[in-house]
C-alpha positions in Angstrom: 126.0 207.6 244.0 128.1 210.8 243.4 125.6 211.9 240.8 122.6 211.4 243.1 124.4 213.4 245.9 125.4 216.1 243.4 121.7 216.3 242.4 120.9 217.2 246.0 119.7 213.6 246.7 117.4 213.8 243.7 116.0 217.3 244.2 118.0 218.7 241.2 116.6 216.0 238.9 113.0 216.8 239.9 112.7 220.0 237.9 113.4 218.2 234.6 110.8 215.6 235.5 108.2 218.1 236.4 108.6 220.7 233.6 111.2 219.4 231.2 114.1 221.7 232.1 116.6 222.3 234.9 115.2 225.7 235.6 114.4 225.9 239.3 116.6 222.9 240.3 118.6 225.1 242.6 115.5 226.4 244.3 114.3 222.8 244.8 117.7 222.0 246.4 117.3 225.1 248.6 114.0 223.7 249.8 115.8 220.5 250.9 118.1 222.7 253.0 115.0 224.5 254.4 113.6 221.1 255.5 116.9 220.3 257.1 117.0 223.7 258.7 113.5 223.2 260.2 114.7 220.0 261.8 117.8 221.9 263.2 115.9 224.9 264.5 116.0 223.8 268.2 119.7 223.0 267.9 122.5 225.3 269.1 124.3 227.4 266.5 127.4 225.1 266.5 125.3 222.1 265.3 124.0 224.3 262.5 127.6 225.3 261.6 128.8 221.7 261.7 125.9 220.6 259.4 126.6 223.5 257.0 130.4 222.6 256.9 129.6 219.0 256.2 127.3 220.0 253.4 130.0 222.2 251.9 132.5 219.3 252.0 129.9 216.9 250.5 129.2 219.4 247.7 133.0 219.7 247.0 133.3 215.9 246.9 130.2 215.3 244.7 131.1 217.9 242.1 134.8 217.1 242.0 134.7 215.3 238.7 132.7 218.0 237.0 134.1 220.5 234.6 131.2 222.9 234.8 128.1 223.5 236.9 125.2 221.6 235.3 121.7 222.9 236.0 120.6 219.7 237.7 123.4 220.0 240.4 121.7 221.3 243.6 124.0 220.0 246.4 125.7 223.4 246.2 122.5 225.2 246.9 121.8 223.0 249.8 125.2 223.8 251.2 124.8 227.6 250.7 121.4 227.7 252.1 122.5 225.8 255.2 125.3 228.4 255.7 122.7 231.1 255.6 120.7 229.6 258.4 123.4 229.1 261.0 122.2 230.2 264.4 119.0 231.9 263.2 115.3 231.4 263.8 112.1 233.2 262.9 112.0 236.2 260.6 115.8 236.5 260.4 116.0 232.8 259.3 113.5 233.4 256.6 115.2 236.6 255.4 118.6 234.9 255.3 117.2 232.1 253.1 115.5 234.5 250.8 118.6 236.8 250.5 120.9 233.8 249.9 118.6 232.4 247.2 118.2 235.7 245.4 121.9 236.5 245.5 122.7 233.0 244.1 120.2 233.4 241.3 121.0 237.0 240.3 124.7 237.2 241.4 124.5 240.9 242.1 126.4 241.1 245.3 130.2 241.5 245.3 132.0 238.2 245.2 129.2 235.9 244.2 129.9 235.9 240.5 133.7 236.0 241.1 133.4 232.9 243.3 131.4 231.1 240.6 134.3 231.7 238.1 136.7 229.7 240.3 137.7 226.4 238.8 135.5 223.4 239.7 134.6 222.0 242.2 135.4 225.1 244.2 133.5 227.5 241.8 130.5 225.2 241.8 130.1 225.5 245.5 131.7 228.8 246.4 129.1 231.1 244.8 126.4 229.5 246.9 128.5 229.7 250.0 129.2 233.4 249.4 125.5 234.0 248.8 124.8 232.1 251.9 127.2 234.3 253.9 125.4 237.4 252.7 122.1 235.8 253.8 123.6 234.9 257.1 124.8 238.5 257.6 121.4 239.9 256.8 119.8 237.4 259.2 122.1 238.3 262.0 121.7 242.1 261.3 117.9 241.7 261.6 118.4 239.7 264.8 120.6 242.4 266.2 118.2 245.2 265.3 115.2 243.5 266.9 
């Protein structure tokens, strides 16, 4: 059960089945979050926040026994992407998701790589949450500028 949850309810295992490696498993997890986010679009921001916080807690629980961040684990990407979408819609929502995903992949923004170096399970989840917070900030900046 914990492994299936850690694999983003199976999304992280799909990459290996489709192309024989874990490459892209995180992006598949982020797509699960996008589907959840689409369902949440009409909800108030505090529902988005609650769902994101629950996802972070689930990610911490599911990855607690792990000593590293295996490529097939994608619950952390689900959590981080949900953080990025809190209270957003439209173009800002899309921008937040894209920024969060890119920063999680490339780890170029301050704090993302440092968060990943924290001990598990915190480090497994924290880099995605930090990337999600950057995405959220970009989304809200675009909302404010419009």
